[in-house]
N, C-alpha and C positions, 0 to 999 in steps of 0.2 A: 284669154282675158287679160292676163298679166302683160303680154306683148302689146295689146291694144292700149292699156293704161300707160305703158311706157311711151308709145308713139304719141299719144295725146299730150303727155307731159313734155316731151321734146318739142312737139308742135311743128308748125310750118315755117317758122322764122328763125330756126337755129342756124348759126353761122357755119357749122360743119355738116350737119345732117339736113339736107334739103330734099326737095321732091325727087330729084334724080337718085339720091341715095336710097330712098325708100323703093324706087323702081329697079335699081340695079345691084345694090350691095348683096353679097352672098349671105350676110347676116340675116336678112329678111326672106331668104329664098323659100323656105318651107311655109312660112306664115303668109307669103304672097299668094299661095295657092288656095287660101281659105276665103270664104265669104266675109268673115269678120274683118280680114285685112282690107278687102275691097270696100266695105261700108265705112271703115275707119278712114281709109284714104280719101274717100269722097267727102266725108264729114270735114276732114282737115283741109283739103285743097279745093273743095267745091267742083271737082271734076272726076270723071271715071278713071280708074286705074288702067294704065296701058303698060303691058309687059315690054321692057326695054333691055332685057338681058342679051348680051352678045353671045352668039354661038361659040362653044368652046374652041372649035378649030380656028375661028377668026381671032380669038384672044391669043391662042398659042402662036399663031402666025405673027401677030403684032409683037409679042414678046421676043420672038426669034429675030425679027427685023431690028428691033432696038438693040439686042445683043450684038448682032452683026455690025451695026453702025458704031457701037462702042469699040468693038475689036478693030474696025477700020481706022477709027480716029486714034487709037493707041499705036497702030502700026505706022502712022505718018510721021 
């Protein structure tokens, strides 16, 4: 219930915490699995919640590519 109150206080128009943050941020990971989150999300954004978490392997792969590009640019 506290998480719901905080989300409603932050709202849908916050400069840093937008709809995508609620859908993707690890901060909300466990809460996203609850019905309370889904109803709060719908109340706030007038649409159903859609899971948008990237698979861990894809995330790790992306981080590695970024690291490789940084190494390449340092070696030039």
